[in-house]
RODO-2510 file (C-alpha; in nm, 4 decimals, decimal comma):
residues 347
     n   res          X          Y          Z
     1     m    -0,3427     1,9849     1,6862
     2     k    -0,5448     2,0270     1,3591
     3     v    -0,4012     1,8124     1,1006
     4     v    -0,4652     1,7989     0,7119
     5     i    -0,4090     1,5380     0,4471
     6     s    -0,4006     1,6358     0,1075
     7     s    -0,4520     1,3871    -0,1920
     8     y    -0,5969     1,4134    -0,5100
     9     t    -0,7149     1,0218    -0,4530
    10     f    -0,9113     0,8821    -0,1714
    11     f    -1,1506     0,5954    -0,1475
    12     p    -1,3513     0,4536    -0,2536
    13     d    -1,0946     0,4551    -0,5528
    14     i    -0,8721     0,1789    -0,5206
    15     g    -0,5168     0,1468    -0,4352
    16     g    -0,1976     0,2143    -0,2565
    17     v    -0,2188     0,5828    -0,1866
    18     s    -0,5847     0,5875    -0,0725
    19     t    -0,5566     0,3077     0,1816
    20     n    -0,2083     0,4809     0,2879
    21     v    -0,3695     0,8378     0,3326
    22     s    -0,6722     0,6540     0,5217
    23     i    -0,4389     0,4883     0,7505
    24     l    -0,2108     0,7873     0,8370
    25     a    -0,5587     0,9921     0,9264
    26     t    -0,6909     0,7513     1,1318
    27     a    -0,3693     0,7432     1,3467
    28     f    -0,3722     1,0942     1,3931
    29     s    -0,7297     1,1078     1,5002
    30     r    -0,6760     0,8274     1,7345
    31     a    -0,3988     0,9973     1,8981
    32     g    -0,6445     1,3359     1,9796
    33     h    -0,5891     1,5180     1,6576
    34     d    -0,8450     1,7269     1,4527
    35     v    -0,7967     1,5725     1,0956
    36     t    -0,8909     1,6683     0,7411
    37     v    -0,8835     1,4415     0,4679
    38     v    -0,8891     1,6838     0,1566
    39     t    -0,9469     1,4941    -0,1998
    40     l    -1,0324     1,5532    -0,5555
    41     t    -1,1915     1,1956    -0,5286
    42     p    -1,6238     1,1794    -0,4980
    43     g    -1,7484     0,9921    -0,2627
    44     p    -1,9361     1,0163     0,0727
    45     v    -1,8196     1,2022     0,3564
    46     d    -1,9525     0,9702     0,6925
    47     g    -1,8211     0,6729     0,8521
    48     f    -1,4638     0,7924     0,8552
    49     e    -1,2921     0,9093     1,1939
    50     f    -1,2123     1,2013     1,0205
    51     e    -1,3524     1,4935     0,8454
    52     i    -1,3292     1,4785     0,4834
    53     v    -1,3489     1,7401     0,2107
    54     r    -1,4149     1,6594    -0,1259
    55     q    -1,3428     1,8526    -0,4729
    56     p    -1,2866     2,2178    -0,2534
    57     n    -1,3492     2,5230    -0,4127
    58     t    -1,0390     2,7426    -0,3863
    59     s    -1,1411     2,9504    -0,0510
    60     e    -1,2471     2,6299     0,1417
    61     l    -0,8977     2,5006     0,0192
    62     t    -0,7210     2,7972     0,1475
    63     k    -0,8807     2,8304     0,4437
    64     l    -0,8091     2,4354     0,5340
    65     y    -0,3890     2,4773     0,4355
    66     k    -0,4157     2,8227     0,6655
    67     t    -0,5485     2,6912     0,9437
    68     a    -0,3519     2,3687     0,9187
    69     d    -0,1035     2,3084     1,2058
    70     i     0,0411     2,0243     0,9926
    71     l     0,0047     2,0465     0,6546
    72     i     0,0520     1,7356     0,4483
    73     l    -0,0120     1,6730     0,0870
    74     s    -0,0092     1,2877    -0,0608
    75     n     0,2129     1,3234    -0,3859
    76     l     0,2542     1,6304    -0,6310
    77     s    -0,1062     1,7630    -0,7887
    78     l    -0,1251     2,0832    -0,8904
    79     r    -0,4966     2,1179    -0,8092
    80     l    -0,4401     2,0832    -0,5123
    81     l    -0,0945     2,2436    -0,4358
    82     y    -0,1632     2,5948    -0,5872
    83     p    -0,2892     2,7508    -0,2471
    84     l     0,0903     2,7249    -0,1503
    85     l     0,1762     2,9231    -0,4415
    86     y     0,0499     3,2273    -0,2146
    87     i     0,0718     3,0831     0,1400
    88     r     0,3961     3,1012     0,2709
    89     r     0,3971     2,7828     0,4945
    90     p     0,5655     2,4900     0,6456
    91     f     0,4341     2,1578     0,4611
    92     g     0,5242     1,7847     0,4192
    93     l     0,4847     1,6444     0,0876
    94     r     0,4341     1,2426     0,0961
    95     h     0,6094     1,0221    -0,2196
    96     h     0,4441     0,7642    -0,2982
    97     s     0,5693     0,7061    -0,6044
    98     e     0,8649     0,8398    -0,8179
    99     s     0,6221     1,0442    -0,9865
   100     a     0,7692     1,3942    -0,8674
   101     f     1,1227     1,3100    -0,9844
   102     g     1,1328     1,3009    -1,3421
   103     l     1,0783     1,5672    -1,5986
   104     s     0,7236     1,6355    -1,7390
   105     k     0,6479     1,5574    -2,1182
   106     s     0,4717     1,9297    -2,0996
   107     l     0,5808     2,2278    -2,2843
   108     f     0,4272     2,4429    -2,0225
   109     s     0,6892     2,5579    -1,7040
   110     f     0,4983     2,2863    -1,4265
   111     d     0,8992     2,1475    -1,3926
   112     i     1,0041     2,5098    -1,2515
   113     l     0,7025     2,5395    -1,0475
   114     r     0,7497     2,1852    -0,8832
   115     r     1,1080     2,1993    -0,8502
   116     w     0,9989     2,5446    -0,6694
   117     i     0,7451     2,3724    -0,4495
   118     m     0,9681     2,0601    -0,3893
   119     a     1,2519     2,2696    -0,2675
   120     r     0,9878     2,4551     0,0331
   121     a     0,8535     2,0702     0,1521
   122     h     0,9843     1,8201     0,4002
   123     h     0,9791     1,4913     0,2115
   124     f     0,8121     1,1719     0,3325
   125     v     0,9046     0,9121     0,1108
   126     t     0,7028     0,5733     0,2045
   127     s     1,0290     0,3502     0,1204
   128     k     1,4084     0,3513     0,1019
   129     y     1,3462     0,2448    -0,2420
   130     i     1,2104     0,5817    -0,3394
   131     g     1,4201     0,7515    -0,1291
   132     r     1,7057     0,6228    -0,3130
   133     v     1,5854     0,7070    -0,6601
   134     s     1,4340     1,0238    -0,5476
   135     g     1,7998     1,2234    -0,5744
   136     l     1,7066     1,4415    -0,2914
   137     p     1,9299     1,5390    -0,0280
   138     e     1,7106     1,4999     0,2639
   139     y     1,3967     1,2617     0,3493
   140     t     1,1920     1,0233     0,6001
   141     v     1,0789     0,7084     0,5663
   142     t     0,7588     0,6386     0,7263
   143     s     0,5212     0,3757     0,6047
   144     p     0,2532     0,3541     0,7912
   145     f     0,0329     0,0028     0,7556
   146     a    -0,3691    -0,0953     0,7915
   147     n    -0,2857    -0,4075     1,0584
   148     t    -0,5235    -0,2468     1,3366
   149     l    -0,7862    -0,1070     1,0585
   150     h    -0,8443    -0,4889     0,8435
   151     i    -0,5765    -0,7372     0,9400
   152     k    -0,7738    -0,8252     1,3022
   153     q    -0,6301    -1,1274     1,4454
   154     d    -1,0075    -1,3171     1,4267
   155     i    -0,9388    -1,3381     1,0254
   156     i    -0,6470    -1,4764     1,1048
   157     k    -0,6580    -1,8741     1,0008
   158     d    -0,4929    -2,1526     1,1444
   159     p    -0,2301    -2,3463     0,8772
   160     t    -0,4897    -2,6205     0,8766
   161     e    -0,7810    -2,4490     0,7769
   162     r    -0,6493    -2,2050     0,5218
   163     s    -0,6200    -2,3034     0,1071
   164     g    -0,5706    -2,2203    -0,2154
   165     a    -0,3617    -1,9106    -0,3942
   166     l    -0,4898    -1,5325    -0,3985
   167     f    -0,3771    -1,2136    -0,5831
   168     v    -0,5274    -0,9132    -0,4469
   169     g    -0,4529    -0,5590    -0,6507
   170     r    -0,4962    -0,3665    -0,9291
   171     v    -0,5672    -0,5680    -1,2133
   172     e    -0,3652    -0,3507    -1,4371
   173     p    -0,0517    -0,5101    -1,6702
   174     e     0,2034    -0,3696    -1,4279
   175     k     0,0706    -0,5117    -1,1397
   176     g     0,1563    -0,9265    -1,3537
   177     v    -0,2059    -1,0593    -1,3416
   178     n    -0,1379    -1,2177    -1,7072
   179     y     0,2192    -1,3288    -1,5761
   180     l     0,0179    -1,5183    -1,2841
   181     l    -0,2429    -1,6319    -1,5362
   182     d     0,0122    -1,7598    -1,7914
   183     r     0,2021    -1,9411    -1,5127
   184     w    -0,1265    -2,1358    -1,3349
   185     p    -0,1011    -2,4747    -1,4543
   186     l     0,2858    -2,4727    -1,2787
   187     i     0,1382    -2,2420    -0,9354
   188     q    -0,1200    -2,5191    -0,9217
   189     e     0,1275    -2,8470    -0,9445
   190     t     0,4014    -2,7278    -0,7433
   191     l     0,2206    -2,5672    -0,4683
   192     g    -0,0432    -2,8336    -0,4344
   193     v    -0,3737    -2,5961    -0,4352
   194     e    -0,7066    -2,6654    -0,6162
   195     e    -0,7803    -2,3104    -0,6718
   196     l    -0,6598    -1,9111    -0,7250
   197     r    -0,8822    -1,6644    -0,6603
   198     i    -0,7820    -1,3025    -0,7940
   199     v    -0,9714    -0,9921    -0,6227
   200     g    -0,9488    -0,6632    -0,7298
   201     d    -1,0687    -0,4233    -1,0365
   202     g    -0,9262    -0,2549    -1,3100
   203     s    -0,8137    -0,2279    -1,6746
   204     l    -0,7650    -0,6137    -1,7336
   205     a    -1,0873    -0,7174    -1,5661
   206     g    -1,2749    -0,8127    -1,9417
   207     e    -0,9388    -1,0368    -2,0004
   208     v    -0,9329    -1,1824    -1,7045
   209     q    -1,2701    -1,3227    -1,6989
   210     k    -1,2674    -1,4043    -2,0436
   211     r    -0,9156    -1,6113    -1,9809
   212     i    -1,1330    -1,7979    -1,7260
   213     d    -1,4190    -1,8702    -1,9366
   214     s    -1,2032    -1,9584    -2,2295
   215     g    -1,1070    -2,3077    -1,9990
   216     l    -0,8143    -2,1614    -1,7510
   217     k    -0,9472    -2,4400    -1,4783
   218     n    -0,9926    -2,3608    -1,1019
   219     v    -0,9299    -1,9569    -1,1174
   220     t    -1,1839    -1,7482    -0,9928
   221     f    -1,2265    -1,3760    -1,0684
   222     v    -1,3840    -1,2296    -0,7646
   223     g    -1,3527    -0,8424    -0,8875
   224     r    -1,3633    -0,5738    -0,5858
   225     l    -1,4552    -0,6609    -0,2422
   226     e    -1,4373    -0,3780     0,0621
   227     g    -1,1430    -0,3662     0,3095
   228     d    -1,2840    -0,5897     0,5508
   229     q    -1,3849    -0,8770     0,2904
   230     t    -1,0515    -0,8612     0,1156
   231     a    -0,8506    -0,8927     0,4220
   232     r    -1,0535    -1,2313     0,5318
   233     e    -0,9561    -1,3479     0,1819
   234     m    -0,6256    -1,2823     0,2617
   235     g    -0,6647    -1,4586     0,5894
   236     r    -0,7962    -1,8111     0,4810
   237     a    -0,5298    -1,8698     0,1366
   238     a    -0,2696    -2,0815     0,2167
   239     y    -0,1071    -1,8855    -0,0411
   240     i    -0,0765    -1,4866    -0,1576
   241     i     0,1484    -1,4403    -0,4755
   242     v     0,2601    -1,0632    -0,5464
   243     p     0,4050    -1,0859    -0,9230
   244     s     0,4347    -0,7136    -0,9603
   245     l     0,6392    -0,6627    -1,2744
   246     w     0,7136    -0,2772    -1,2432
   247     q     0,9458    -0,1287    -0,9788
   248     e     0,6498    -0,0624    -0,6788
   249     p     0,7487     0,2328    -0,4414
   250     f     0,6265     0,0189    -0,1128
   251     g     0,3779    -0,2505    -0,1978
   252     a     0,1745    -0,1963     0,0946
   253     v    -0,0203    -0,5809     0,0014
   254     a     0,3092    -0,7496     0,0609
   255     l     0,2910    -0,6274     0,4260
   256     e    -0,0570    -0,7298     0,4493
   257     a    -0,0213    -1,0332     0,2786
   258     v     0,2538    -1,0943     0,5671
   259     a     0,0298    -0,9854     0,8304
   260     a    -0,2594    -1,2012     0,7265
   261     g    -0,0603    -1,5008     0,8296
   262     g    -0,0607    -1,6163     0,4392
   263     i     0,3000    -1,7696     0,2595
   264     s     0,3515    -1,4220     0,0570
   265     i     0,5112    -1,5463    -0,2713
   266     v     0,6839    -1,1955    -0,4052
   267     a     0,8674    -1,0173    -0,6777
   268     d     1,1822    -0,8482    -0,6239
   269     r     1,0842    -0,5395    -0,7446
   270     g     1,1293    -0,1491    -0,5754
   271     g     1,0285    -0,1399    -0,2581
   272     l     0,8544    -0,4878    -0,2268
   273     s     1,1287    -0,6426    -0,0439
   274     e     1,1233    -0,4253     0,2299
   275     a     0,7581    -0,4414     0,2863
   276     a     0,7386    -0,8216     0,3060
   277     g     1,0877    -0,8165     0,4778
   278     e     1,2894    -1,1628     0,5383
   279     l     0,9168    -1,3713     0,5621
   280     g     0,8942    -1,2545     0,1695
   281     i     0,9695    -1,5292    -0,0423
   282     m     1,1344    -1,3022    -0,3402
   283     y     1,1745    -1,4210    -0,7196
   284     d     1,2965    -1,2360    -1,0267
   285     p     0,9952    -1,1586    -1,2802
   286     d     1,2602    -1,1980    -1,5583
   287     d     1,4101    -1,5605    -1,4378
   288     d     1,1488    -1,8361    -1,4713
   289     k     1,4128    -2,0452    -1,2679
   290     s     1,4108    -1,8215    -0,9674
   291     f     1,0124    -1,8255    -1,0020
   292     v     1,0088    -2,2319    -0,9848
   293     l     1,2929    -2,2026    -0,6824
   294     a     1,0034    -1,9303    -0,4839
   295     l     0,7504    -2,1786    -0,5113
   296     n     0,9403    -2,4686    -0,3910
   297     t     1,0637    -2,2673    -0,0917
   298     a     0,7009    -2,1519    -0,0306
   299     r     0,5394    -2,5631    -0,0611
   300     e     0,8453    -2,6297     0,1845
   301     t     0,7418    -2,3098     0,4487
   302     r     0,4008    -2,4648     0,4697
   303     n     0,4767    -2,8184     0,5000
   304     n     0,6777    -2,7238     0,7808
   305     l     0,3701    -2,4800     0,9255
   306     l     0,1719    -2,7787     0,9244
   307     s     0,3718    -2,9881     1,1123
   308     g     0,2350    -2,8606     1,4410
   309     p     0,0935    -2,5496     1,6588
   310     e     0,4829    -2,4540     1,7501
   311     a     0,5805    -2,3982     1,4413
   312     w     0,2770    -2,1935     1,3405
   313     a     0,3516    -1,9933     1,6762
   314     a     0,7153    -1,8777     1,6038
   315     y     0,5887    -1,7559     1,2793
   316     r     0,3382    -1,5528     1,4112
   317     l     0,6072    -1,4359     1,6665
   318     q     0,8543    -1,3188     1,3656
   319     v     0,5124    -1,1513     1,1627
   320     q     0,4518    -0,9286     1,4672
   321     r     0,8250    -0,8295     1,5265
   322     h     0,8002    -0,7173     1,1247
   323     l     0,5101    -0,5517     1,1780
   324     d     0,6150    -0,3421     1,4967
   325     r     0,8268    -0,1380     1,2439
   326     f     0,5242    -0,0062     1,0255
   327     e     0,3261     0,0558     1,3132
   328     p     0,0924     0,3938     1,2360
   329     a     0,1405     0,5427     1,6011
   330     n     0,5194     0,5317     1,5389
   331     v     0,4546     0,7112     1,1696
   332     v     0,2502     0,9910     1,3691
   333     q     0,5176     1,0167     1,6196
   334     t     0,7553     1,0840     1,3621
   335     i     0,5989     1,3482     1,1509
   336     i     0,4934     1,5769     1,4366
   337     e     0,8528     1,5152     1,5671
   338     t     0,9922     1,6912     1,1790
   339     m     0,6757     1,9303     1,1317
   340     a     0,5837     2,0398     1,4717
   341     p     0,8988     1,9583     1,7014
   342     d     0,7827     2,2202     1,9467
   343     r     0,4345     2,0477     2,0619
   344     g     0,5770     1,7597     2,2348
   345     k     0,4686     1,3673     2,2122
   346     v     0,1761     1,2179     2,0545
   347     a    -0,0774     1,1799     2,3458
***
């Protein structure tokens, strides 16, 4: 089938939506389908397992939407959904956040347009959390995961070869990077680690570097890395901390942290508990005692993993059982059964 996935953002933009769309497109492609990602983000079109159309004009976008057997929009974007005002066809709308469910502040009638579009779509949400807050009467949960793309077995180090603590993500206020830096001395002492590495980029990058330069010891601001390089950082970190302060729609970094074998210390915000599962050591960012308890639990977990190969093998088995729930091929199957039930099973 011809599958078109429309997304306002895509690589080289950093973020969960870009990663999520790439995973989904790759999974469709590997299942034997003709896949096109259409996006507003400028950048390269080579080096992917699927076709990319960037910043399309009206004619290009209309043709793509008309000829697709399956059309999926990632989040609501007026600049990409407008052909659906005059093309009467089924489509899926994937919700990576809560953005489509609140009223806009504009006096323009976008809310009326949005409700009209929403009423015509089949809704896919990336977590049960988004489903609960959406108010949608019907939806399907689909959360694809990058394990087969980035978190490969060769980057996952044995516990005896791992060290330090790691933050991966956008360096923005809601991601909790300052929360982490404020508590770094406590983290360092409780976990017994030498270094905190920060991988990512964002509006707080300058502030983070300034804090380091002003005397915050044993913290390295690595900056932005490509996916494979980020995975290697995760594969050799003893602890991976996800200190989000906002209600994460899903929080793929928590799932990637678990997959990479790091002991995951995760804020209990939004869909993060679904992403990390039972292997995530959860805490309440508004409760310092909760954070300290999580740190101590994480230290005990690491001591157990260092006790012998049997403990590590058992832990990896738990990890794989959790990851199986997010297998991209299963997500593709779910979407096809919903959007094109008469086309049979995925090859």
